[in-house]
C-alpha positions as CSV (number, residue, x, y, z in Angstrom):
1,X,-53.4,-26.1,25.2
2,X,-55.1,-27.4,22.2
3,X,-52.0,-27.2,20.5
4,X,-51.7,-24.3,18.3
5,X,-53.4,-21.0,18.8
6,X,-55.3,-18.0,17.2
7,X,-52.3,-16.7,15.5
8,X,-51.0,-19.6,13.8
9,X,-54.8,-20.5,12.8
10,X,-55.3,-17.0,11.5
11,X,-52.2,-17.4,9.2
12,X,-53.3,-20.8,8.0
13,X,-56.6,-19.4,7.3
14,X,-55.4,-16.1,5.2
15,X,-53.1,-18.7,3.2
16,X,-55.9,-21.2,2.6
17,X,-58.4,-18.5,1.4
18,X,-55.7,-16.5,-0.7
19,X,-54.7,-20.1,-2.3
20,X,-58.3,-20.6,-3.2
21,X,-58.4,-16.9,-5.0
22,X,-55.3,-17.9,-7.0
23,X,-57.0,-21.3,-8.2
24,X,-59.8,-19.3,-9.3
25,X,-62.6,-20.0,-6.5
26,X,-64.5,-17.9,-4.3
27,X,-62.4,-17.8,-0.9
28,X,-66.3,-18.2,0.8
29,X,-66.5,-21.4,-0.9
30,X,-64.0,-23.1,1.4
31,X,-65.0,-23.8,4.8
32,X,-62.2,-23.7,7.6
33,X,-63.5,-25.8,10.6
34,X,-61.0,-26.9,13.0
35,X,-62.4,-29.4,15.3
36,X,-62.7,-29.1,19.1
37,X,-63.9,-30.2,22.3
38,X,-64.9,-27.5,24.3
39,X,-64.3,-28.2,28.2
40,X,-67.2,-26.5,30.1
41,X,-67.7,-26.2,34.1
42,X,-69.0,-24.1,36.2
43,X,-65.9,-22.0,36.7
44,X,-62.9,-21.6,34.6
45,X,-60.8,-22.9,37.7
46,X,-62.9,-26.2,37.8
47,X,-62.6,-26.6,33.9
48,X,-58.7,-26.4,33.9
49,X,-58.5,-29.1,36.7
50,X,-60.6,-31.3,34.7
51,X,-58.3,-30.8,31.8
52,X,-55.3,-31.2,34.4
53,X,-56.5,-34.4,35.5
54,X,-57.4,-35.8,31.9
55,X,-54.2,-35.2,31.0
56,X,-52.5,-36.8,33.9
57,X,-54.6,-39.7,33.1
58,X,-53.4,-40.0,29.8
59,X,-50.0,-39.5,30.6
60,X,-47.2,-39.0,28.0
61,X,-47.4,-42.4,26.9
62,X,-50.8,-42.3,26.2
63,X,-50.4,-39.1,24.3
64,X,-47.5,-41.0,22.1
65,X,-50.0,-43.4,21.4
66,X,-52.6,-41.1,20.2
67,X,-50.0,-39.2,18.2
68,X,-49.1,-42.8,16.2
69,X,-52.3,-42.6,14.8
70,X,-52.3,-39.3,13.6
71,X,-48.8,-40.0,11.8
72,X,-49.8,-42.6,10.1
73,X,-48.4,-45.1,12.1
74,X,-45.0,-43.4,13.0
75,X,-43.9,-44.7,16.4
76,X,-42.4,-41.8,18.7
77,X,-41.5,-44.6,21.3
78,X,-38.1,-45.4,20.5
79,X,-37.2,-41.6,20.6
80,X,-35.6,-39.9,23.7
81,X,-38.3,-37.8,24.9
82,X,-35.8,-34.9,25.7
83,X,-34.2,-35.2,22.5
84,X,-35.3,-32.8,19.9
85,X,-38.3,-33.9,17.7
86,X,-37.3,-36.2,14.6
87,X,-38.8,-33.8,12.1
88,X,-36.6,-35.3,9.2
89,X,-37.9,-38.7,10.3
90,X,-41.5,-37.8,10.4
91,X,-41.7,-35.4,7.4
92,X,-41.2,-38.3,4.9
93,X,-44.1,-40.0,6.6
94,X,-46.3,-37.1,6.5
95,X,-45.6,-36.1,3.0
96,X,-49.0,-35.6,1.3
97,X,-50.6,-34.8,4.5
98,X,-52.0,-31.5,5.0
99,X,-54.1,-29.5,7.9
100,X,-53.5,-30.2,11.4
101,X,-50.4,-32.5,10.7
102,X,-48.6,-29.8,8.7
103,X,-49.2,-27.1,11.3
104,X,-48.0,-29.4,14.3
105,X,-44.8,-30.1,12.4
106,X,-44.1,-26.2,11.5
107,X,-44.8,-25.4,15.4
108,X,-42.5,-27.9,16.1
109,X,-39.9,-26.6,13.8
110,X,-40.5,-23.3,14.8
111,X,-40.3,-23.7,18.4
112,X,-37.5,-26.3,18.3
113,X,-39.5,-28.7,20.2
114,X,-38.3,-31.9,21.9
115,X,-40.3,-35.1,21.5
116,X,-41.5,-34.5,25.1
117,X,-42.8,-31.2,24.2
118,X,-44.5,-32.1,21.2
119,X,-46.3,-35.0,22.8
120,X,-47.2,-32.9,25.3
121,X,-48.6,-30.1,23.4
122,X,-50.0,-32.1,20.6
123,X,-51.1,-35.5,22.3
124,X,-54.2,-34.9,23.9
125,X,-57.9,-34.4,23.1
126,X,-58.5,-31.1,21.2
127,X,-59.7,-29.3,24.3
128,X,-58.5,-25.7,23.1
129,X,-61.7,-23.8,24.8
130,X,-61.6,-24.3,28.5
131,X,-63.8,-22.4,30.7
132,X,-67.1,-21.5,31.8
133,X,-69.9,-21.3,29.1
134,X,-69.4,-17.9,28.6
135,X,-65.4,-18.2,28.4
136,X,-65.8,-20.8,25.9
137,X,-68.3,-18.9,23.7
138,X,-66.4,-15.6,24.1
139,X,-63.1,-17.7,22.6
140,X,-64.9,-19.1,19.7
141,X,-66.5,-16.0,18.7
142,X,-62.7,-14.3,18.8
143,X,-61.6,-17.0,16.5
144,X,-64.6,-16.8,13.9
145,X,-64.5,-12.8,14.3
146,X,-60.4,-12.7,13.8
147,X,-60.4,-15.2,10.7
148,X,-59.3,-18.1,12.6
149,X,-61.8,-20.1,11.1
150,X,-65.6,-20.4,9.7
151,X,-66.7,-22.2,12.1
152,X,-65.9,-25.4,14.3
153,X,-66.5,-29.1,14.1
154,X,-67.4,-29.8,17.6
155,X,-66.3,-33.3,18.9
156,X,-66.7,-35.3,21.7
157,X,-64.1,-34.8,24.5
158,X,-63.0,-38.2,25.7
159,X,-60.3,-38.9,28.6
């Protein structure tokens, strides 16, 4: 859920902070704030059920539409969902883009994803923190203390 996990975010954090130092900047002057829409319910199971229902409602074709906006209009609809993800075609469109898009493409490359796997992983709201209020707070704290981010941009969760 949420696309990429703690380990990928920690690596991104370390690299970006090191790059700042390389350019003579104080790494603390750069804030890495991933966006997220925590999904909170009375129980973890209830939150996961809401997440599953939202994903089912959106479906693979809704997720493709969502991703087309992320990829500057690159349309994934013509591609076979069970074929390998078209990295070479999308990398040309993605040149110059950083952040989430770069990490998403790296994960797709590293894991050898199909179009369907990519869409199901990244084509949904950024609900990487799902559970009770305590579950979500604990996981966000783990990210912050584990140097995966300097905080979060909380966004509205929309189905």
